[in-house]
N, C-alpha and C positions, 0 to 999 in steps of 0.2 A: 122816262125811263129808257133807256135803248136797253134792245132785248137781243137773245140768239138761240135761236130753235138749234139742235146742238144735236139730233136726229131725227132724219125724215128723209124720203124721199119723194123730192116736189120737182113737177116738171114745167114749170108755172115759166114762160119766157115772154110771154103778151104782157104790151105796155097796160093791161088793169091788173097785171100780178104785184106787178114792179111800180105802181102806184099803192098799191095797198101795203104792201110791204114796208112803204117808206112813211105809210099815213100808222103805221102801227107800231114804226121803230125796230121794225124785228131785220136780222138778219138770219139765213139759215144759212143749213153745212147737211148738204146733201151725202148719203152714205150708199156707194153700190153695194151690192149686193150677188155674193160667187155660187152660182148655183151648180155648174159644171164644172167640167176638166178640158171644154172647148175653145174656153172665151168667150162666147156669147154675153156673159155681163157687159163683157167692151165695150157695148152700145150706152150703157151706162154709162162707163167715164169718159164717152167722146162728147155727150150728150151736155152731163156733167161740168167739164172743162169747159165746152164751148159757155155756158152759160158762169160762169167764174169771169172771163174774159170777156163777156159785153157787160157783166153786171157786178162788178165785185167788190161794191158798199152790199150789197144786198146775198149774194152766194160764193162758199167757199166750200170743196170740195174731199172727200175720203175713198182711197181707193182701197181695194181686194185683191185676190188672188186665185190662180186655178187652185182648184180643189187636187188633192194628189191623185200622180199616175203611178207611180214610185221606178218613175226612170231613174237610172244614177243621178241626171243633172237637174233634176227637177228643181230644189232648192236654193241652184244658181241660175234656172229660168225666172224662176221669181225673183230672186233678185235682183236681178236685167230689169224684167216690168216696173217692181215696185221705184224704181233709180227712172226710168222714162214717165211715170208716172208724177212720182216728187219735179222732177223738171217741168214736168208743164204744169205744176199749180198743184197737184193732191197735199192736204197737210199730214193726213195720217193715214191707218191701215185698217182694213176690219178685218176680222175672220165670223165664221158666222156658224149657228148652231149644227148645221150639217156634219160638219166634224164632232163626233161626240155622240152623236145618232144617227149617223145616214152613210157617214163613209165609210167604208172596212177595205181594211187590208186584200192582199190576192187569197188569202189562207182564209178568209171572213170573218177575221177582225174585227170590232168596232176600233175606229182610230181618235185618242183623245188627244186633247191638243195640249198634252206637256207631253208627245211623243215625241222623240230627238229626232225625229225627221224635218221637225218643223224650227228648231233651233238653228238652223243657219240666219232661216229668215228674221226668227225673232231676236238676234245679235247684232243683225243687218239692221232690226231696227231702235236696234238701243244705239251704233255707234255714228247713226245720221241721224239720233236727237229727235227722232219720233214716234207719235203715240198710236197705241195701238188701242183700235175698239173692239173688243170683246163680247159678240153676243153668242154664249157658252151659254148652252142647258134652255129650261123653259118654263116656268113658273109651276109651284109645286104643283097647282093642281092638272097638270100636265098628267103624275102619276095615280090621279086620285078619283074617284066617279065622278061622273058630271053632275054638278049640284047647281039649277038654275040660282041661287043667291050665291054667283060668284062671280068675281068679273070676266075670268074667262071662260063662261059658260058657252058663250056665243061662236065662240072662235073654236072650240074643240068640237062645239056639235058641227061645225058647220067642215070640219078641219081634222075627221077622223084619224087621217093619217099618221099625225102628230100628235095624238092622244095618246097613251102609254100603258093607260092602265090595264089590268091582266094582259099584257104584252111581255112577261118575263123574259121573252129573248132579246131583250133591250136593256142597255144601261139603267143605273135607276137614276133619280136626280142625286143622289145621295153622292153615286162614282162620278157622275160628271162635276159635280162641285168640287168633289176633291180631287181630280183633277188639274182643272182649274185653278186649283188654290196652289196646290205644286209648282204648275207652271207657273203664277206670279212668283212665290215663293224663288223658284231655280231662275230667275232675269230681274235681279232687285232694283238693277239701271234702268227698264226699264219702265217709260210712265205707258199704265193704262187705266184703259176708262172702262169698266162694265155698264153696259147697255141695256136696259129695262130692268133697274133698279139689281144691277148682276145676277139676275135669276134665284134671288132672296128677298122678292117682294111680299112675301109672307111674315117678317116679321122684322122693324126696323133692327133689331139687337142683331140677328146677324150677320148685317152687312156692318153695324158696328165694327162687330168681331175681327169684319176684315180691315178693317181701317188700320183698327186697332195691334195689328198680324202688320200690314203693308204698308207703308206711306208711301208707295206707287203706285196705288192705287185708290178710283176715285169711281161714278159711277154717276149715271146720266136717268131719267125718270121718266122718259118716254117710255108709251103706253101703260106705265104703270099708277096714276096717279088714281084710279082705283082701290089698286090693292093699298095705296095709303089710308083713303079716303075711310076703309076700311079696318084700321086700328084706330085708336086713339089717340084723340088729337093732342093730347100734352104729352103722350108720348113722342109721337112724331114731331112737336114741333122742338119739343127737347132734344132729338134726335139733331132737326135740324141746325141748332144752336152749337151742339158740342160739335159737329163735325160740318159747320160754314165753310170748309174749305175745299170741300171734298165730291161738291154735290152741284148737277146742273141738270138744266133744263130741258126739257126736248119732248114731242108730240107724239112721234113715229106714224104722223098722217103721210100716207100713201097716195098720190094724184101721177098715175104712170101717162095719162093724156094728155099730149100735146096742148097749151093751153090757147096757142094759136091756131087749134085745129078744133076748136069747141066753136058751137054759134053762141053767141052774147049770153042766151040767157043760160045754157052750160057750163058757161064761163062763172058767170054771175052765183049760181047754186055753187059749184064747187068753191068760191071765194066764201058765199056764207058760210058753208060747211067749216070750215078752215078758220073763218073768223067766232064762229059759236064757238069750236074747240077752245079756241084761247082764250076769249075770255072766260067761258067756265074754270080753266085748270087758274088762270088769272083770280079768281076769286078764289078758287082754294085753297093759295097762297098765303092772300091777302084781306080774305074780309077776317072777321072775328065771329059772324054771324051763322048760323047754317047756313050749308051750299050740298044743291043736288048735284052729287059728282054719280053721272051714268045711273042714275037710279037710287043712289046710296045716299042716304042723306045725313050728314055730320057736319060741327061745328067747323068753316074755317081753320088754316091754320093762325092768322094775323100774325106774318114773321116780317119783322124789325126791317127797316130800310135799306141797314146796311145790311142784312143777310138775302136780300130779296136781291139788291144789286150784285152781289157775287153769284148769288144762284141762278138769275137769269141773265149774266155780260161776265161778269170778272175770271170765274169760275170755267168759265168755257176758253176763253183767252190763257188762258194762263194754261190750263192742260195738253189744247190743241196749238202751242205757240203759231202765232202767225194767222190765228181767227182775227 
């Protein structure tokens, strides 16, 4: 079965990587992440453009945009940059979690994704029939005490700058989700994908509520398979069945090193890491046996082939036209 990893950051341009993707019947959707106002993230876009041009059967990419500088022509400049990227082959646009958690107005208020500042950008994407990928917010664990029996313990224990527990000066998970929901509601004709199970990974019922409210909203599973494995398998399986057109596969694998600059041993090690990750996730979605997902044992979902085909391939092609 052909598959698309619809969310990752992968600089695998070496022939070994291409051969691996062909063997695995995989196509990859690389995602740009904007962490600045000065455009340093453009290096990602340039590399992903080149990858797509050289290997169009294996790679596609999603662009992003500079963070607000609050100049009067900010939105116009963003739209101009997005148009250039779409002309260069980008199939969508991403907004990252720094909107809502880091970016502030000159007066010191957090900028939310539903801020009117962004409306001209979202309206442009709607007119151009482009998809917006939204990584807004973080897992609920971000605002909770660190617990080692949690899929996100490793990340927040090593990245305390993103751990919001006992930081009342930062917006709550509920505030950020409300702003995200308001933005989706404001733009009903904009096609939107919520990255990482839309930061509602803790309960598939919460994702289902958004699907019921917003027909223009889908999610990818990137970096959240463990959250699914922590929930009741029958409940998750029923969720996949009920919303089979709204879910797409992704891993969020990060490989920033150019494969061509690695030694043979290093390159093969990275390929093994990616393959092991894929096989583990495939086992969870496909098997009805007990599967170990990052240390958590639970019964696999045993999804039927028609749902797997949508999840692995067709939904990504539908929600990202041109993929």
